[in-house]
VMD Tcl script that draws the C-alpha trace (Angstrom):
set ca {
  {143.63 154.84 3.89}
  {143.49 153.84 0.51}
  {140.81 150.94 0.32}
  {141.33 147.99 -1.48}
  {139.22 147.14 -4.40}
  {141.00 143.84 -5.34}
  {143.23 141.69 -2.99}
  {145.30 138.42 -4.98}
  {146.87 136.92 -1.87}
  {149.29 133.99 -2.12}
  {147.40 132.71 -5.08}
  {148.37 129.94 -7.20}
  {146.97 128.52 -10.44}
  {147.29 124.01 -11.68}
  {146.41 122.29 -13.70}
  {145.59 118.42 -13.29}
  {147.96 117.34 -14.97}
  {150.67 119.29 -12.47}
  {151.65 122.41 -14.61}
  {151.24 125.55 -12.91}
  {149.97 128.28 -14.23}
  {150.10 131.22 -11.79}
  {152.20 130.57 -8.65}
  {152.31 132.79 -5.72}
  {150.57 135.82 -6.79}
  {149.56 138.87 -3.73}
  {148.75 142.00 -5.95}
  {146.66 144.26 -3.94}
  {144.69 147.06 -6.41}
  {143.22 150.47 -5.26}
  {139.71 151.00 -5.21}
  {139.30 153.23 -8.15}
  {142.42 152.67 -9.93}
  {143.18 150.71 -13.24}
  {145.96 148.48 -12.83}
  {147.80 146.97 -16.68}
  {148.68 143.14 -16.74}
  {150.89 142.72 -19.44}
  {152.98 139.81 -20.42}
  {153.72 136.90 -23.34}
  {151.02 134.93 -24.32}
  {150.56 132.20 -21.81}
  {152.32 134.08 -18.99}
  {148.43 133.95 -17.05}
  {146.98 137.62 -17.09}
  {143.59 136.26 -18.23}
  {143.82 133.33 -15.74}
  {144.00 135.68 -12.80}
  {142.04 138.16 -13.99}
  {138.98 135.23 -14.30}
  {139.71 134.79 -10.62}
  {138.13 138.18 -10.13}
  {134.89 136.81 -11.03}
  {134.86 133.56 -10.38}
  {135.46 132.16 -14.00}
  {138.55 130.54 -12.83}
  {138.98 128.99 -9.12}
  {142.45 129.06 -7.55}
  {144.50 126.27 -6.51}
  {145.83 127.83 -4.10}
  {144.89 131.37 -1.95}
  {142.52 133.60 -2.20}
  {140.63 136.45 -4.38}
  {138.85 139.01 -2.25}
  {136.80 141.78 -3.73}
  {135.61 144.72 -1.37}
  {136.84 142.64 1.40}
  {135.05 139.99 0.71}
  {136.60 136.15 -0.85}
  {135.54 135.10 -4.26}
  {134.61 131.49 -3.36}
  {132.06 130.24 -1.63}
  {129.59 132.99 -1.76}
  {127.02 134.07 -4.14}
  {128.62 133.61 -7.57}
  {125.63 135.28 -9.14}
  {125.80 138.29 -7.04}
  {129.56 138.27 -7.57}
  {128.90 138.78 -11.11}
  {126.69 141.44 -11.23}
  {128.92 143.54 -8.85}
  {132.16 142.94 -11.55}
  {131.74 144.50 -15.20}
  {133.71 142.02 -17.89}
  {134.56 143.44 -21.20}
  {136.26 141.30 -23.94}
  {137.70 141.69 -27.06}
  {134.78 139.16 -29.23}
  {132.29 141.77 -27.23}
  {130.20 138.48 -26.76}
  {127.24 140.42 -28.06}
  {123.91 138.49 -29.20}
  {123.63 139.32 -32.73}
  {119.74 138.61 -32.74}
  {118.80 141.38 -30.11}
  {119.07 144.65 -30.50}
  {121.62 147.14 -28.69}
  {119.49 148.25 -25.93}
  {118.44 144.33 -25.36}
  {122.17 143.47 -24.67}
  {122.88 146.77 -23.35}
  {120.03 145.81 -20.90}
  {120.32 142.07 -20.33}
  {122.09 141.96 -16.68}
  {119.63 144.66 -15.31}
  {116.90 142.22 -16.90}
  {118.33 139.22 -14.78}
  {118.44 141.46 -11.86}
  {114.59 141.46 -12.02}
  {114.69 145.19 -13.30}
  {111.49 147.39 -14.30}
  {111.15 147.74 -18.50}
  {111.50 151.26 -17.56}
  {114.72 151.33 -15.03}
  {116.69 149.02 -18.10}
  {115.64 151.46 -20.67}
  {116.33 154.44 -18.38}
  {119.61 152.84 -17.18}
  {120.39 151.31 -21.01}
  {120.39 154.91 -22.27}
  {122.63 156.34 -19.73}
  {125.47 153.77 -20.24}
  {124.82 154.12 -23.69}
  {125.29 157.83 -23.61}
  {128.66 157.43 -21.47}
  {130.02 155.30 -24.25}
  {129.54 157.66 -26.95}
  {126.29 156.13 -28.13}
  {123.35 158.02 -29.01}
  {119.96 156.24 -27.95}
  {117.66 157.29 -30.29}
  {120.22 156.32 -33.22}
  {121.77 152.94 -31.66}
  {118.93 151.20 -29.38}
  {116.70 149.48 -31.81}
  {119.81 148.49 -33.97}
  {121.65 144.89 -34.19}
  {124.99 143.65 -33.63}
  {125.99 143.55 -37.81}
  {124.68 147.11 -38.48}
  {127.21 148.38 -36.22}
  {131.15 148.77 -36.55}
  {133.66 146.91 -34.91}
  {133.98 150.28 -32.21}
  {130.92 150.25 -31.57}
  {129.72 146.96 -30.83}
  {132.88 147.63 -28.48}
  {131.28 150.44 -26.94}
  {127.98 148.39 -26.65}
  {129.97 145.76 -24.81}
  {131.19 147.97 -22.30}
  {127.71 149.46 -22.17}
  {126.39 146.31 -20.63}
  {129.61 145.74 -18.68}
  {128.51 149.00 -17.13}
  {125.36 148.82 -16.84}
  {124.45 147.28 -13.06}
  {126.93 149.55 -12.05}
  {129.99 147.00 -10.73}
  {132.73 148.58 -8.71}
  {135.20 146.42 -10.53}
  {135.43 146.27 -14.14}
  {137.33 143.30 -15.60}
  {138.82 144.23 -19.22}
  {140.47 141.37 -21.02}
  {142.35 142.48 -24.10}
  {139.36 144.90 -25.54}
  {140.69 146.94 -28.02}
  {142.21 144.22 -30.11}
  {141.14 143.29 -33.06}
  {140.09 147.01 -34.18}
  {142.30 149.45 -36.21}
  {144.59 151.63 -34.77}
  {142.83 154.15 -35.02}
  {139.73 152.89 -34.26}
  {142.00 152.00 -31.11}
  {142.84 155.23 -30.02}
  {139.65 156.75 -30.42}
  {138.32 153.61 -27.71}
  {141.72 154.68 -25.65}
  {140.96 158.13 -25.27}
  {136.35 157.43 -25.06}
  {137.71 155.56 -22.21}
  {140.01 157.35 -20.37}
  {137.59 160.05 -20.02}
  {134.67 157.38 -19.01}
  {137.01 155.88 -16.14}
  {137.51 159.35 -14.94}
  {133.98 159.85 -14.31}
  {132.70 156.68 -12.74}
  {135.77 155.75 -10.54}
  {135.90 152.26 -10.86}
  {138.23 149.41 -10.28}
  {139.91 148.33 -13.61}
  {142.16 145.18 -14.44}
  {143.13 145.35 -17.48}
  {144.92 143.00 -19.74}
  {146.31 144.15 -22.47}
  {149.56 143.12 -24.99}
  {150.00 147.00 -26.04}
  {152.46 148.63 -23.64}
  {150.98 152.04 -24.97}
  {147.78 151.39 -24.39}
  {148.81 149.91 -20.94}
  {150.76 153.39 -20.00}
  {147.39 155.08 -21.37}
  {145.17 153.81 -19.21}
  {146.56 152.72 -16.30}
  {148.04 154.61 -13.69}
  {150.20 151.01 -12.28}
  {151.32 147.66 -14.85}
  {152.00 144.51 -13.72}
  {154.14 142.48 -15.59}
  {154.11 138.50 -15.77}
  {156.57 135.93 -16.74}
  {156.17 132.21 -16.32}
  {153.03 132.37 -13.70}
  {154.49 135.02 -11.38}
  {154.79 139.00 -11.06}
  {158.40 140.14 -12.13}
  {157.87 143.65 -12.21}
  {155.16 145.92 -10.48}
  {155.96 149.79 -11.19}
  {153.53 152.97 -11.67}
  {152.58 153.95 -15.08}
  {155.27 156.69 -15.20}
  {158.19 154.75 -14.34}
  {158.10 151.77 -16.65}
  {160.39 153.35 -20.06}
  {162.62 153.94 -17.92}
  {162.55 150.37 -15.85}
  {166.51 149.15 -15.66}
  {164.25 145.57 -14.55}
  {165.52 143.21 -17.34}
  {161.52 141.97 -18.00}
  {160.16 145.12 -18.78}
  {163.55 146.47 -21.11}
  {162.68 143.45 -23.22}
  {159.78 144.54 -23.73}
  {159.72 148.02 -23.96}
  {162.81 147.13 -26.33}
  {160.66 144.62 -28.66}
  {157.80 147.70 -28.71}
  {159.72 150.09 -29.64}
  {162.36 148.84 -31.75}
  {162.15 151.61 -34.40}
  {162.20 154.08 -31.79}
  {165.22 152.34 -30.41}
  {167.20 151.66 -33.35}
}
mol new
graphics top color blue
foreach p $ca { graphics top sphere $p radius 0.5 }
foreach p [lrange $ca 0 end-1] q [lrange $ca 1 end] { graphics top cylinder $p $q radius 0.2 }
display resetview
């Protein structure tokens, strides 16, 4: 029987002023699978994603990781069990690649030897040669290389869940395609439960096995990736037509 990696159970999120950003979201993400969240800006994608690592606290409902409620427990332990990759990478400019990639391990009290060994491993996973890159600083890297370091850092503690919020949004199309190819191969090997926020339909279809569409804070479609392009759901059709205008014209 499939194991649930992340679950949203009747989750809602309302701002102090009364505006509801998410309403009654119920989703189960099978462990080891990749799910993409798509929707307009402001539809609630990033808010929902940040509930998984406790950066946003829902107003109602429950968020569970490996069956455990994300509220009321050790938030530090929760975040160490979850990798988080963002568009800007968030690398510390005054730290080397090695320090950046190994920061979570240092904070967890790993020895220098353990940290160095794991950093070497995760840099290799993301396509960066340790000897060539470990002493470089972020400003000495290309955009794609910085994103690889950000991904290596997210994987360093061997998390069960990987959250990715528009990770390749700032990259040029060719570099973005290279990163997608690398990531797809990597995810096959590491077996993480991945939640990917993206505006890029083709990226979602390439990387994810399942695509969830949000509109005005609600789930309006939840489909296997191979059914998206032929879906008659009006929300999905509008998205596909907007992205593939030249092909459909």
